[in-house]
N, C-alpha and C positions, 0 to 999 in steps of 0.2 A: 504494500500500500504506500502511496505517496504521502509525504508529510502534509501536503495541502489537503488531501482527502481526510486524513486523520484529524487535522485541525478543524476542518469544516464539520465533520461528524461530531467532534467534541463540542463545538459551539452550538450545533443543532440540539444535541442531547441536553446540554446545560440549559439552553434557553427553554426547552420544553419542561425540564424539571423545575425551572423557576416560574412556570405558569405564564410565560410571555406569549405563547401561541394559543391562547384559549379560544374556543369557538364562541361566536357571538349569538345573541338572541335579541330581537327587537323587543322593547318594553311592551308593545302592543300584543306580542305573542306569549307573554307570561301569563300564568294562571291569574284569575281575577284577584285572588288573595294577595299575590305578589304585587300587582298593580296598586292595590290598596295600601300595602306596606310602603311602597315607593311614595305614595301621596303623603302618608304619615311622616316619612323621613323628610320630605320637602317642606312640610309645615312645622316640623319640630315636635311632633307628637300631638296629643298624648299617646303613648304606646300601651298596648294591652298586656304586655309581659314585663315583669320587673327587670329581666336581664337584657331587654332590648337596649341597644346603645353601648353595651360593654365592649371592651377592647377584644378584637379577634387577633389571636397570637400568630396565626399562619405557621404553626409548628411543622406542618407537613410540607411547607414550601410550594403549595400549589398555586399561590398567587405571586405576582412579582414581588421580589424582595424590597421591603421598605423599612424605615425605622420603627422601633417599637411604639405602639400607640397610634400608628397610621390608620389601621383598619378597625372598623366598628361592625358589629353584627346585629341583625334584627330578625325576629321570628316572622316567618310566613306561615300563617295557620294552615293546617291540613284538615279538610272536612272529615268529620267522623272520628277525629282524635281528641281525646280529653287532655293530652299533654301538649307540649310544644311541637312535637313531631320532628321531622328531619329537614324541613325546608327552611332556608335562610337567605337573606340578602346581606351581603357584606359590602360596605362602602369603604372608599379610600379617600383620605384627605379631609380637611376641615376648613371650609365646608366641603362636602363630598364632591370629588371630581371624577371618581371611577366607581362603578357599581358592578357587582357580581351576584349571580344566583346559583344556589346549590339546592338540588332536590334530594340529595342523599347524604346529608349531614357531613359536608366538607370532603367527601370522597372525590367529587368532580365539581367544576365550576364552569359557568358560561358568563362571558362578559356581556353586560346589559348595554345595548345601544339605545340611547335616549335622544 
């Protein structure tokens, strides 16, 4: 293998591991509950769950690397669930400049296009 190929492969894998190539979803395509959560984020609440707005640590590194405290998470209610369920919106920045949706409790993310 050439050095260039190895360097490009490494950069590609590193970028994917850092969450830089996340698939996108239009806000209009999100579940209605996620669109309502976005509305609450935009208006500053009030939020239905006490943990809404807490710092999201990004421990798995699935989102782009940022300083501690950059990301915040918000619950997206799941119909039929009595608990918070697995769906979340994670925002980045203050005020938020980036938005991500996960339907599987942080296992995967989609960048929300607004």
